C-alpha positions as MATLAB code, in Angstrom:
seq = 'XXXXXXXXXXXXXXXXXXXXXXXXXXXXXXXXXXXXXXXXXXXXXXXXXXXXXXXXXXXXXXXXXXXXXXXXXXXXXXXXXXXXXXXXXXXXXXXXXXXXXXXXXXXXXXXXXXXXXXXXXXXXXXXXXXXXXXXXXXXXX';
ca = [
      79.058  149.725  118.108;
      82.801  149.220  118.261;
      82.482  146.319  120.752;
      79.947  144.655  118.407;
      82.480  144.978  115.522;
      85.198  143.424  117.690;
      82.920  140.596  118.794;
      81.895  139.818  115.223;
      85.485  139.697  113.973;
      86.604  137.553  116.935;
      83.764  135.073  116.291;
      84.611  134.970  112.559;
      88.232  134.257  113.409;
      87.312  131.525  115.886;
      85.100  129.899  113.276;
      87.748  129.983  110.588;
      90.680  128.672  112.617;
      89.290  125.192  113.260;
      88.433  124.839  109.504;
      92.026  125.736  108.671;
      93.377  123.256  111.158;
      91.201  120.377  109.986;
      91.922  121.002  106.294;
      95.650  121.697  106.648;
      96.420  120.700  110.222;
      99.695  121.410  111.864;
     102.833  119.573  110.827;
     104.108  116.961  113.230;
     106.154  119.006  115.787;
     109.946  118.559  116.225;
     111.030  118.016  112.621;
     111.091  121.634  111.257;
     109.517  120.804  107.893;
     110.405  123.659  105.576;
     107.568  125.503  103.915;
     107.614  123.487  100.713;
     107.425  120.140  102.584;
     105.020  121.157  105.348;
     102.132  119.942  103.107;
     103.599  116.418  103.243;
     103.876  116.361  107.094;
     101.421  114.073  108.865;
      98.394  115.855  110.152;
      96.198  115.744  113.303;
      98.014  113.033  115.102;
      98.542  110.820  112.046;
     101.960  109.149  112.079;
     102.298  109.249  108.318;
     102.554  106.453  105.770;
     106.279  106.781  105.265;
     109.327  107.508  107.371;
     112.343  108.947  105.534;
     115.704  107.845  106.910;
     118.220  110.475  105.639;
     121.290  108.406  106.560;
     120.153  105.743  104.088;
     118.160  107.931  101.699;
     115.379  105.392  102.257;
     111.648  105.564  102.910;
     109.978  102.979  105.065;
     106.363  102.325  104.015;
     104.504  101.314  107.171;
     101.678   99.439  105.539;
     103.818   97.161  103.297;
     106.792   97.083  105.683;
     109.133   97.747  102.713;
     111.887  100.241  102.162;
     111.922  102.358   98.972;
     115.225  103.751   97.946;
     116.978  105.007   94.797;
     119.637  102.859   93.121;
     120.986  104.756   90.162;
     118.050  105.780   87.983;
     115.786  103.021   89.424;
     114.018  102.596   92.730;
     114.373   99.433   94.820;
     111.623   98.107   97.060;
     112.621   95.485   99.621;
     112.438   94.754  103.350;
     116.005   96.069  104.038;
     118.455   98.554  102.577;
     121.621   96.962  101.270;
     123.208   94.869  104.069;
     121.461   96.668  106.970;
     118.656   95.227  108.993;
     115.338   97.003  109.267;
     115.966   97.431  113.016;
     119.368   99.139  112.309;
     117.760  101.522  109.880;
     114.793  102.399  112.040;
     117.171  103.070  114.956;
     118.601  106.069  113.099;
     116.871  109.491  112.951;
     113.860  109.487  110.659;
     111.213  111.991  109.486;
     107.553  111.026  109.050;
     105.745  111.962  105.879;
     102.221  111.484  104.444;
     102.939  110.839  100.727;
     100.078  110.372   98.340;
     102.420  109.173   95.521;
     105.679  107.224   95.124;
     108.542  108.713   97.169;
     110.490  109.345   93.974;
     108.240  112.283   93.195;
     109.370  114.110   96.336;
     112.859  112.746   96.850;
     114.890  115.651   95.468;
     113.136  118.126   97.766;
     113.154  115.861  100.813;
     116.867  114.965  100.373;
     117.775  118.646  100.179;
     115.859  119.477  103.338;
     117.025  116.442  105.279;
     120.712  115.662  104.236;
     122.361  112.389  105.115;
     123.922  113.780  108.325;
     120.574  115.244  109.565;
     119.585  114.689  113.152;
     116.650  116.288  114.995;
     117.685  119.667  116.323;
     120.443  120.182  113.747;
     120.475  122.096  110.530;
     118.542  124.367  108.225;
     115.133  122.768  108.645;
     114.979  123.482  112.337;
     114.979  127.238  111.837;
     111.629  128.682  112.889;
     109.252  129.666  110.134;
     108.923  133.442  109.885;
     105.411  134.627  108.897;
     105.486  136.834  105.862;
     108.925  135.705  104.670;
     107.932  134.174  101.369;
     111.368  132.790  100.401;
     111.861  130.916  103.634;
     111.718  127.470  101.979;
     113.942  128.555   99.151;
     116.923  129.140  101.447;
     116.761  132.939  101.582;
     117.847  133.472  105.142;
];
């Protein structure tokens, strides 16, 4: 009877895991998305529709090939950022995102997680997520 119980629970778990993965997926590895931003990480091999370049505080939209970045209280959309070429900007470390709305909606949170001096492997966002630690993405170390 006990072995039947274990088999049933194992099968239930195996059936639920793929559903969770397809619905939520796993964030793109190597960027250390904090908990609050992991929902914006590209899923299931998708490269995302934006790449955020922390050094420039700019988002590159892959479909339109335009950069979105704040300038005072307004947002600028153009093929370059200030006097830098697109190639120069894309040569710096960037973080892929899948954003359903304009980047301005998420910018405060993204900017905090990925400061201007961010590089892969450096900083707060590369700390491993600890299951059951609810304040992980609110900087409660």
